[in-house]
C-alpha positions in Angstrom: 15.1 -10.9 25.8 17.5 -10.0 22.8 17.2 -8.8 19.9 18.8 -9.7 16.1 21.1 -6.9 15.4 22.1 -6.4 11.8 25.0 -4.2 11.2 24.5 -2.3 7.4 27.8 -1.6 5.6 28.1 1.9 4.9 27.4 1.8 1.2 25.1 -0.3 -1.1 26.7 -1.0 -4.6 23.3 -1.3 -6.4 19.7 -1.0 -5.8 16.5 -1.9 -7.7 12.2 -0.9 -7.3 10.3 -3.2 -6.4 6.1 -2.3 -6.2 4.2 -4.0 -3.8 1.5 -6.0 -5.4 -1.6 -7.0 -3.4 -1.0 -10.7 -2.8 1.9 -9.1 -0.8 -0.4 -8.3 2.0 -1.6 -10.5 5.1 -4.5 -11.0 7.2 -3.2 -7.2 8.6 -3.6 -5.5 5.8 0.2 -5.2 5.7 3.0 -6.5 4.2 3.8 -9.8 5.7 7.1 -11.4 6.9 7.1 -14.0 3.9 6.5 -11.5 1.6 9.9 -8.9 2.4 11.9 -12.6 2.3 10.5 -12.5 -1.3 11.5 -8.9 -1.8 14.8 -9.7 -0.5 15.1 -12.9 -3.1 14.3 -10.7 -5.7 16.5 -8.2 -5.1 19.6 -11.1 -4.8 18.8 -12.1 -8.5 18.4 -8.3 -10.2 21.6 -7.1 -8.4 23.2 -11.1 -9.5 22.3 -10.6 -13.2 23.6 -6.9 -12.7 26.6 -8.5 -12.3 26.5 -10.7 -15.2 25.4 -13.7 -12.7 22.8 -15.6 -11.3 22.1 -18.5 -8.9 22.8 -21.1 -11.3 25.7 -19.8 -12.8 27.9 -17.6 -10.1 31.3 -17.6 -12.8 30.6 -21.9 -13.2 28.8 -22.7 -10.0 25.3 -22.6 -7.8 24.3 -20.5 -5.1 22.7 -21.8 -2.0 21.1 -19.7 1.0 21.9 -21.1 4.2 20.9 -18.4 6.4 19.1 -15.1 6.7 18.7 -12.7 9.3 15.4 -9.8 8.9 15.6 -7.2 11.0 11.9 -5.9 10.7 11.7 -1.7 10.9 7.8 0.0 9.3 5.1 -1.6 7.9 4.6 -1.7 3.8 1.3 -1.2 2.3 0.1 -2.0 -1.0 0.9 0.6 -3.3 4.3 1.3 -1.8 7.3 1.0 -3.5 10.6 -0.5 -2.4 13.6 0.6 -2.6 15.7 -3.1 -2.3 19.8 -2.2 -2.1 22.1 -4.9 -2.0 26.1 -5.4 -1.5 28.0 -8.4 -1.1 29.8 -8.6 2.7 32.2 -10.6 3.6 34.1 -13.4 1.3 35.1 -16.9 2.9 36.2 -20.5 1.5 33.0 -21.6 0.1 30.6 -18.9 0.2 29.8 -14.9 1.5 27.1 -12.9 2.8 25.0 -10.7 1.1 23.4 -7.6 2.8 20.3 -6.0 2.1 18.3 -2.4 2.6 14.3 -2.0 1.8 13.2 1.2 1.9 10.0 3.4 0.9 9.4 6.8 0.1 7.3 8.4 3.0 6.5 11.9 2.6 9.7 12.9 0.8 12.2 10.8 2.6 13.6 7.0 2.6 12.2 5.1 5.4 13.9 1.4 5.9 11.2 -0.8 6.4 13.8 -3.9 6.7 17.3 -4.8 7.0 18.9 -8.3 6.0 22.2 -10.7 5.7 21.9 -13.7 3.8 24.6 -16.8 3.8 25.3 -17.8 0.5 27.1 -20.8 -0.3 28.7 -22.1 -3.8 27.1 -25.2 -4.6 27.8 -27.8 -7.6 24.1 -28.9 -8.2 25.0 -32.0 -10.2 27.2 -33.4 -7.5 25.3 -31.6 -4.8 28.5 -30.6 -2.7 29.8 -27.3 -1.7 32.2 -26.0 -3.3 35.1 -22.3 -3.3 34.1 -19.6 -4.2 35.6 -18.9 -7.6 38.0 -16.6 -8.2 36.6 -15.2 -11.2 33.7 -13.9 -8.9 35.2 -12.8 -5.5 38.1 -10.3 -7.7 35.4 -9.1 -9.5 32.8 -8.4 -6.6 35.7 -7.3 -4.6 36.3 -4.4 -6.4 33.3 -3.4 -6.1 
């Protein structure tokens, strides 16, 4: 059976720290896969905000997540701090990829917990249709 393999870019332009909350745990006593997706969402919001954007205003257009891939590597537990790193990937006509690396510190080293890639599509929420990536945002992000 083939497995998903995410090839991360060599460097990340942004990172933030997100604490694991008690409600992130599942019945197994560790962070559930749904919470990992929540960490990715939080990291994306902070990443966009760092560049002056949001999912509702990406240089004048909205963003919608079209797909997500997550590769789980290690467990997280209550009290862990997630170091979430994000970087832009390839741009297309109406969207782009974002890559994520979630890590935790353990014994003085960073351990990869999960890697992820999301496909983001530019969207006009009023017209309910896909729109091109704004050149202003694309040129700004490519220079990062």
